[in-house]
Steps between C-alpha positions, in 0.01 A plus 500: 500500500464731205391861429300646207687808388335801337627816345468810724167660509356833616424332830784242540856629436813291456549522870165325565462124512274325245153430630507121424682265719519125425612202704571153370399586140597146388266342762331190374201507736141527351445783757578853393525758789431874468564762766332821414605683825842342553692838532464853629743692276395841388652651178772775592309764303190454731710548826306368792151582362474749780496239768720451811742199493298303751185502272706344223583196703136427595256267328357791292822493302555126447399157607731450815677163507380353181819558305690271725236231499454524113871454430566212737177328385596533142842347559349218706248395235707599189249762410541811271417804708431833334497796737448883485746719686324840528264606770126471445486867597675585164250277312325188623581218266199297620239753404360591157674817402180688447365459855555763768695262720759452226694802630353564842450853625402346844627167630319382814509839692821628344489778233762451234600869410703384191179367342249758575543719200625236256411568145363242244831532318702434819276192575566369152881546553482293820301225324744488197807490722392252760161331457528425127845331513402281795180379356656464153759282648243277675320461167821412312580228756159344473514526119830317489369232736202441284711476187722240676185298609588561864206519755472826688339545851499861595536602859492856593688553840407787743501585866239680722511711803398346830284804592329708235296813582517400866350158443705190583503240236502134629626314192859371476473443124229539240433371149357743252299437185216614280368276217746204526475293817707199398821584686339707777279204608806272519705763680231564759454136577870437529565809715216423732631148553806660658296541814667807633394753242214745466452493120311761308263396219530807276605691808641760592426592126298357218626530140293707254559667164494837671733437796745273335694459181733198497265231562213617276734593212783235514305222667137502411513663160752225392314210672782433741444321823578782766473635832614789719669434828502751782714446815462720820794732522578455864575136423755580234652823622840345566727248333403209734125548426562526130706186496235299705223606266701430191578150627131441594362619173764305310367184658134588450542613140703190428212283629253699294724467183496115545120503529457716191722255309299203625182669371662571167439876546865575427 
């Protein structure tokens, strides 16, 4: 486990933790995991963004359960995991910084008072302190792997709420993609072969250049095999569920890695 340290900024003081969190940085797997919504921290200078404590534990603040799955899965498969510790209510690290949802004024039905009157300068400060270091680190890791001649398969790990805007979602897990379907097709086939899963094909979300950043920029623009994985939050809300899903995905991704090697794709 390692941390990327940065000097204090107007947003992050010496008392705030760095935005970038890494697990198993020496991992030798061809997979590279990212976790854009791993944490729900808020810089001390921003207080609680005007929200009651219970709102800051909901899915609007982070991807519930995915941190535990990501860390256990990274260790099981010897994968380098790069995660981002701050709440997506501060700045969403899976959105282009120039779109409205980058710093949401409204998340689902919840108004975010601390974001309502944010200036352009304040938005840039959040980007420089949190968004830029995280994505710069992802780029550095991919650059280093390419220099070393190491294959890289990018998997962006997320979780989704079981009910959104009053509508129940039936999927247990979904694979997300845009232009590259190499890994998503294999993942869909392998997950459906489990027999007990409802598997989403670009559900509950589909990747696009407007709604996503990590896959389009770090995956597709670099020509990497890639996919997003979304797990329903009620399945990974506790340690037992996180362990079960980490073990299942370790087995499934291990099978897929073997298949990619056999096809000489990695």
